[in-house]
C-alpha positions as CSV (number, residue, x, y, z in Angstrom):
1,M,66.4,-14.4,-68.7
2,A,69.0,-13.1,-71.2
3,R,70.3,-10.7,-68.5
4,L,70.3,-13.5,-65.9
5,R,72.2,-15.8,-68.1
6,D,74.8,-13.2,-69.2
7,P,78.2,-14.7,-68.3
8,E,79.7,-11.2,-67.4
9,T,76.8,-9.4,-65.6
10,G,74.2,-12.1,-64.9
11,C,73.5,-14.3,-61.9
12,P,76.1,-16.9,-61.2
13,W,73.5,-19.6,-60.3
14,D,71.4,-18.9,-63.5
15,V,74.6,-18.9,-65.7
16,E,75.6,-22.4,-64.3
17,Q,72.3,-24.1,-65.1
18,T,71.8,-26.7,-67.9
19,F,68.8,-28.4,-69.3
20,A,69.5,-31.4,-67.0
21,S,69.9,-29.3,-63.8
22,I,66.7,-27.3,-64.4
23,A,64.6,-30.3,-65.4
24,R,63.7,-31.2,-61.8
25,Y,62.5,-27.6,-61.1
26,T,60.3,-27.8,-64.1
27,L,58.6,-30.9,-62.7
28,E,58.3,-29.3,-59.3
29,E,56.7,-26.2,-60.7
30,A,54.2,-28.3,-62.7
31,H,53.2,-30.2,-59.5
32,E,52.8,-26.9,-57.6
33,V,50.4,-25.7,-60.3
34,V,48.3,-28.8,-59.8
35,D,48.5,-28.4,-56.0
36,A,47.1,-24.8,-56.3
37,I,44.3,-26.0,-58.5
38,E,43.3,-28.9,-56.2
39,R,43.3,-26.4,-53.3
40,E,41.3,-23.9,-55.4
41,D,43.8,-21.2,-54.4
42,W,43.3,-19.0,-57.5
43,A,45.6,-16.2,-56.3
44,E,48.4,-18.7,-55.7
45,L,47.6,-20.4,-59.1
46,R,48.4,-17.1,-60.9
47,G,51.9,-17.1,-59.3
48,E,52.5,-20.9,-59.9
49,L,51.6,-20.5,-63.6
50,G,54.2,-17.7,-63.7
51,D,56.8,-20.0,-62.1
52,L,56.0,-22.7,-64.7
53,L,56.2,-20.2,-67.5
54,L,59.6,-19.1,-66.3
55,Q,60.8,-22.7,-66.7
56,T,59.7,-22.6,-70.4
57,V,61.5,-19.3,-70.8
58,F,64.7,-20.7,-69.1
59,H,64.8,-23.8,-71.3
60,A,64.1,-21.7,-74.4
61,R,66.9,-19.2,-73.6
62,M,69.4,-22.1,-73.1
63,A,68.4,-23.5,-76.4
64,E,68.8,-20.2,-78.1
65,E,72.3,-19.9,-76.6
66,A,73.1,-23.3,-78.1
67,G,71.7,-22.3,-81.5
68,L,68.9,-24.8,-81.3
69,F,65.7,-22.7,-81.2
70,G,64.2,-19.7,-79.4
71,F,61.1,-18.9,-77.4
72,S,59.2,-17.7,-80.5
73,D,59.9,-21.1,-82.0
74,V,58.3,-22.8,-79.0
75,V,55.2,-20.7,-79.3
76,A,54.9,-21.3,-83.0
77,A,55.4,-25.0,-82.6
78,I,52.6,-25.4,-80.1
79,S,50.3,-23.1,-82.1
80,D,50.9,-25.2,-85.2
81,K,50.3,-28.4,-83.3
82,M,47.0,-27.1,-81.9
83,V,45.8,-26.1,-85.4
84,A,46.9,-29.5,-86.9
85,R,45.2,-31.5,-84.2
86,H,41.9,-29.6,-84.3
87,P,40.7,-29.9,-87.9
88,H,37.1,-29.8,-86.6
89,V,37.9,-26.2,-85.3
90,F,40.5,-24.8,-87.6
91,G,39.7,-26.9,-90.7
92,D,36.6,-28.3,-92.5
93,E,35.9,-31.4,-90.3
94,S,32.6,-31.6,-88.6
95,R,32.4,-30.6,-84.9
96,D,29.6,-33.1,-84.4
97,K,31.6,-35.5,-82.2
98,T,31.8,-36.3,-78.5
99,A,34.8,-35.4,-76.3
100,E,35.6,-39.1,-76.2
101,Q,35.7,-39.3,-80.0
102,Q,37.9,-36.3,-80.1
103,T,40.3,-38.0,-77.7
104,V,40.4,-41.0,-80.1
105,D,41.0,-38.7,-83.1
106,W,43.7,-36.8,-81.2
107,E,45.6,-40.0,-80.5
108,A,45.2,-41.1,-84.1
109,L,46.8,-37.8,-85.3
110,K,49.6,-38.2,-82.8
111,A,50.3,-41.8,-84.0
112,R,50.4,-40.5,-87.6
113,E,52.9,-37.8,-86.5
114,R,55.1,-40.4,-84.9
115,G,55.2,-42.3,-88.2
116,A,54.2,-45.7,-89.5
117,R,57.4,-47.4,-88.1
118,A,56.9,-46.1,-84.5
119,R,56.3,-48.7,-81.9
120,V,52.9,-48.6,-80.0
121,L,54.5,-47.4,-76.8
122,D,57.0,-44.9,-78.2
123,G,56.8,-41.4,-76.9
124,V,55.3,-42.1,-73.4
125,A,57.6,-39.9,-71.3
126,L,59.8,-41.6,-68.8
127,A,59.7,-38.7,-66.4
128,L,55.9,-38.9,-65.9
129,P,54.7,-40.0,-62.4
130,S,54.8,-43.7,-62.4
131,L,51.0,-44.3,-62.0
132,T,50.3,-41.8,-64.8
133,R,52.8,-43.4,-67.1
134,A,51.3,-46.8,-66.3
135,V,47.9,-45.6,-67.5
136,K,49.3,-44.0,-70.6
137,L,51.1,-47.2,-71.5
138,Q,48.0,-49.3,-70.9
139,N,45.8,-46.9,-73.0
140,R,48.3,-47.2,-75.9
141,A,48.2,-51.0,-75.6
142,A,44.4,-51.0,-75.3
143,R,44.1,-49.1,-78.6
144,V,45.5,-52.1,-80.5
145,G,43.4,-54.6,-78.6
146,F,45.8,-55.6,-75.8
147,D,43.5,-55.1,-72.8
148,W,41.2,-57.0,-70.5
149,P,37.6,-57.0,-71.8
150,S,36.0,-56.1,-68.5
151,T,36.8,-54.9,-65.0
152,E,36.2,-58.4,-63.7
153,E,39.4,-59.8,-65.3
154,V,41.4,-56.9,-63.9
155,L,40.0,-57.7,-60.4
156,D,41.0,-61.4,-60.9
157,K,44.5,-60.3,-61.9
158,L,44.7,-58.0,-58.9
159,T,43.9,-60.9,-56.6
160,E,46.5,-63.0,-58.3
161,E,49.2,-60.4,-58.0
162,A,48.3,-59.6,-54.3
163,R,48.7,-63.4,-53.6
164,E,52.1,-63.4,-55.3
165,V,53.2,-60.5,-53.1
166,V,52.2,-62.4,-49.9
167,E,54.0,-65.5,-51.1
168,A,57.0,-63.4,-52.2
169,R,57.6,-62.1,-48.6
170,E,58.7,-65.5,-47.5
171,T,60.6,-66.9,-50.4
172,L,62.1,-64.2,-52.6
173,T,64.9,-61.7,-52.5
174,Q,64.2,-58.0,-51.8
175,D,64.6,-57.2,-55.5
176,E,62.0,-59.9,-56.4
177,V,59.6,-58.6,-53.8
178,S,60.0,-55.1,-55.3
179,E,59.2,-56.5,-58.7
180,E,56.0,-58.2,-57.3
181,I,55.0,-54.9,-55.7
182,G,55.5,-53.2,-59.0
183,D,53.3,-55.7,-60.8
184,L,50.6,-55.1,-58.2
185,L,50.7,-51.3,-58.5
186,F,50.6,-51.7,-62.3
187,V,47.4,-53.7,-62.1
188,M,46.0,-51.2,-59.6
189,A,46.6,-48.5,-62.2
190,N,44.8,-50.7,-64.7
191,L,41.8,-51.1,-62.5
192,A,41.6,-47.4,-61.9
193,R,41.7,-46.9,-65.7
194,H,38.9,-49.4,-66.3
195,L,36.9,-47.5,-63.6
196,K,37.7,-44.2,-65.3
197,V,39.6,-43.0,-62.2
198,D,42.9,-41.1,-62.4
199,P,45.1,-43.1,-60.1
200,E,47.5,-40.3,-59.5
201,A,44.8,-37.9,-58.5
202,A,43.2,-40.6,-56.3
203,L,46.5,-41.3,-54.5
204,R,47.1,-37.5,-54.0
205,A,43.6,-37.3,-52.4
206,A,44.4,-40.2,-50.2
207,N,47.7,-38.6,-49.1
208,Q,45.8,-35.4,-48.3
209,K,43.2,-37.3,-46.4
210,F,45.9,-39.1,-44.4
211,T,47.7,-35.9,-43.7
212,R,44.5,-34.1,-42.5
213,R,43.4,-36.9,-40.3
214,F,46.8,-37.4,-38.7
215,A,46.9,-33.8,-38.0
216,R,43.7,-34.2,-36.0
217,I,45.4,-37.0,-34.1
218,E,48.2,-34.7,-33.2
219,D,45.8,-31.9,-32.2
220,W,43.9,-34.2,-29.8
221,L,47.1,-35.6,-28.3
222,T,48.4,-32.1,-27.8
223,E,45.2,-31.2,-25.9
224,A,46.0,-34.3,-23.7
225,G,49.5,-33.0,-23.1
226,K,51.1,-35.7,-25.3
227,T,53.0,-36.2,-28.5
228,P,52.6,-39.0,-31.0
229,A,55.8,-40.5,-29.8
230,Q,54.3,-40.7,-26.3
231,S,51.2,-42.4,-27.5
232,D,50.7,-45.9,-28.9
233,L,49.0,-47.6,-31.8
234,T,45.8,-48.4,-29.9
235,E,45.2,-44.8,-28.8
236,M,46.2,-43.3,-32.2
237,D,44.0,-45.8,-34.0
238,A,41.0,-44.8,-31.9
239,L,41.7,-41.1,-32.6
240,W,42.0,-41.9,-36.3
241,N,38.5,-43.4,-36.2
242,R,37.3,-40.4,-34.3
243,A,38.8,-38.1,-37.1
244,K,37.2,-40.2,-39.7
245,A,33.8,-40.1,-38.0
246,E,34.2,-36.3,-37.6
247,E,34.8,-35.9,-41.4
248,K,31.8,-38.1,-42.3
249,A,29.4,-36.5,-39.8
250,P,26.5,-34.4,-41.4
251,R,27.2,-30.8,-41.5
């Protein structure tokens, strides 16, 4: 990376990059790692992890050039953090605790690191996918008692927000409708949290299912000598149900 970033002999594209310009690639590479894992493509995962590691190297090199820190500092920082947050492994605390209790202890350690004056929701990254960030915000609030006591209250709130969206269609501006949709999605994330479902993973799976089933629709239409544009909703809906039944059929 030092060679690539050399102003005289390096790559012009690499030399021009900044923390801000590279940030989107860092996110993309992280998502591609997750994609390889979900597809259980282990050969591809090896390559994707390398791509993600390159992003860390890239940022560390730019930081070193700016006199901020270097790659070895990044490695030392995460090593120190792991030791500090696992006193039951590296210290003298008992390991006799559940994974759930360890999660609670981890968050307590993070809160102490943020300091006594930190706000409850401080440190939840803005760049996280919105559903993931919603859950993290809700978890933080729940730890200080700001949470529905059961799933039933969340379902009631979901019904209320859905009704407000329906009403908003007729009476509100587009911005206000967008706000109501946001409220509905936030409650959906809360419902997923109460049901111990990762909403981001659930939506990714739903996207994959939609893509897979629509591809079957296209296949069948191609066999009939047609394209989706030459079909209609009634025909495609019937083919959708056929694809759904095909997936659910015993194998």
